[in-house]
C-alpha positions, 0 to 999 in steps of 0.5 A, a space after each residue: 905951734 900946737 894948742 889944747 885950746 878949741 875954739 867954739 862957734 856958733 853960726 845961725 843956719 835959718 833959725 838952727 844953731 851949729 856948734 862945731 870944733 876945728 877939727 872938722 871944719 872949714 875955714 869961712 870969713 863973712 864978706 860983710 864984716 870980715 869976721 873968720 868962723 869955722 863952720 861944719 863942712 856941709 854947710 858949704 853952699 848954703 845961706 846963713 846969718 853972721 853972728 857978727 853982722 847978722 847979714 844973711 851970706 853965702 857960706 864959701 869956704 875960704 882958699 887955704 892961705 899960707 899963714 903965720 900962726 902968731 898973730 892969733 896967739 899974741 893979740 898985741 901984735 899986727 897980722 903978718 903979711 899975706 903969702 902971695 897969690 893968697 887973697 887979702 887977709 882981713 884982720 881976724 877978730 880975737 873970740 875970748 875963749 869961755 868956759 862950757 859948763 855941762 849942757 850950756 853953748 859956748 857963744 862969741 861974745 857980743 853986745 846985748 843989743 846984737 844978741 836981741 837982734 839975732 834973736 829977732 831974726 831967728 824968730 821971723 825965720 821961723 816964723 816965715 817957715 811956718 807961714 810957708 807951710 800954711 800957704 802951701 797947705 791953704 794952696 792944695 786945698 783949693 786946688 783938690 776943691 777940698 776932698 775931704 769936705 766937699 762933694 765939689 772935688 767929686 764934680 771938678 775931678 769927673 768934669 776935668 776927667 770928660 774934657 781930658 777925653 780919659 776913661 780911666 780918670 773916670 773909671 777911678 770915680 766908681 767904687 771899689 771893693 775895699 770901700 764897700 768892706 771898709 764901710 761894712 766893717 764899721 756899720 757891723 761895729 757900730 750895731 748894738 742890737 744881735 738881731 738888727 746886725 743879723 738882720 743886716 748881714 743877711 740882707 745886705 749883698 755884700 760884693 765879692 770880687 767876683 761881682 765888683 769885677 763885673 760892675 767895674 766891666 758895666 761901669 767901664 763900658 758905660 764910660 767908654 760909650 759916653 765918651 764915644 757919643 760925644 766924639 762922634 757928635 751925638 751928645 748935645 755938647 762936643 769936646 770943643 764946648 767942654 773944654 771951655 764949659 763953666 763948673 756951677 756945682 753939684 747937686 743931689 737928693 738927700 739920703 732915704 732913711 730906710 737904712 738907719 730905721 733898719 739897722 738903728 745906724 745911719 751912714 754918717 755914724 760911721 764916717 760916710 756921707 751919700 748924696 742921692 742921683 748926683 748931677 754936676 751942673 756946668 755952663 756952656 755959652 750961656 746954657 745950663 747942662 747936667 752930667 747924670 750918675 747913677 744911683 749915689 755919690 758916697 764919700 768912702 774912706 777919705 774919698 768921694 766916690 758914685 756908686 752905679 753901674 751905667 756910667 754918667 751921662 750928659 743931656 741939656 737942662 735949662 736956658 732960664 734961671 730958676 724960680 728959687 722960691 719953688 724949688 723943695 730944698 728939704 729934698 736937696 742935699 745941703 749946698 744946692 741952694 748955693 748951687 742954684 743960685 750960682 746957676 741963675 747968676 750964671 744964666 742971667 750973666 749970659 742972656 747976650 751970649 744966649 741971644 748971639 747963640 740962636 740959629 748955631 748948634 743950640 737949635 738942636 740941643 732941645 730935640 737931642 735932649 729929648 731923645 736922650 731923655 726917651 732913651 732912658 725910659 728903654 731899661 725900666 720899659 724892659 724890666 716892666 716887660 720881664 716882669 709882667 710879660 708885656 709893656 704897659 698899655 697905651 692908655 696907661 702910658 709911662 705912668 705904669 712905670 711908677 704906679 702898680 696896675 688895678 687888676 690883682 694879678 698885675 699887682 702881684 707881679 709888678 716890682 715898681 717903682 721902675 722909676 724913682 722919679 716922676 715922668 719930666 717933661 719934655 724940653 718944651 715943657 710938655 708931655 712925653 706921649 706913649 703908644 703900645 705897638 707891635 714890631 713890624 718884623 717880628 709881630 711882638 709887642 713893642 713900644 712908641 714914645 714920642 714928644 710933640 716937638 716946638 710946635 707941641 702938636 702930635 704927629 708933625 714934622 717936628 715930632 721926635 720919635 723913639 721906638 723899641 724896634 
């Protein structure tokens, strides 16, 4: 029998209401309450809340039965028997036709209690969905280390790249040409004084693609050299020890203010954060080591990147807790106190581990640290020699890298300081020794640097010596 009446059914599907016509639907019978409905064909296999019993069920289309349609149009009669081989037919619930006004939604007639229950469940589904999205966001921030807000994101990525022995990951931490262009454009637009803007553009060395390629090559060579030293056993730690390293934090100095004085614009004004001389502190078997990066750590265009062309360095730092009252935290980048407090807790908790490790590889760690530090004097000394045609005199020593000569000609040629920090002590808290010597092979000026070693006596067998030849 033909009829022009269309039965409209609403079905709640994860918080959404679907209204459809019989002409483009599938027949579905709720397995919980027996309610029959017409649903969109694309809902097959999905889950939804039945409007009759409010239970969540899986939507599976009914097999096509051969039915007598008369009972559906004559409510007073009992339903006809199903055709053999067809599944038992549950007596359908008749939905009374409703007049649908423009803009209204036709729903099956239900009690006010069932309607309130459905609204409550829809609210629960929507709240659960929002809560799930929030949870995923929190998890993502935890696993990325808070990339947009904390320098620890850089520190953790750098340590992970080293542990993976992956030079490509380490090279990705280096500043890119696009990052430079981004910050320079922002600085130009922020300078109001035309004279300062001209002086800024004349005084800054804007990198081009060629110069960035050279920098990238230097950085890559430094990274390869760094990983090779660890692989060959020349570093203070092996990759096996680094795999179990405890990340303790990233420490650095506050940036100098000269740029702001010259331009009237601070890096923070243009969305750039800088940390000078970044050092990553890691704990290994009760000792603290540092991974140093040259120059500066910069937050550029949504990422933390390191600027410099020497690559990272790994060295032993200390194995006793620090006296934080002696630390000048006004010179340390924000968050430094928390990092050093974490370092001290690690050292105190690891005291027993350090005692057990005496006589192991850490016996030679201070010797390696002294050698590594003295090798770092090579570049500043070579630059000094290039400017003044000789290395510092013996009586001047390494302090010549920090202070200009006393004579007028030397002061004119001197372009230091060649070391940005004070001359460090050796791992036994003694001073590094220096002597101007002659290269025995060529007769050219040369130098000798040494540490007096554990006994702090010069000329004994435990001295650690580095020469320029």
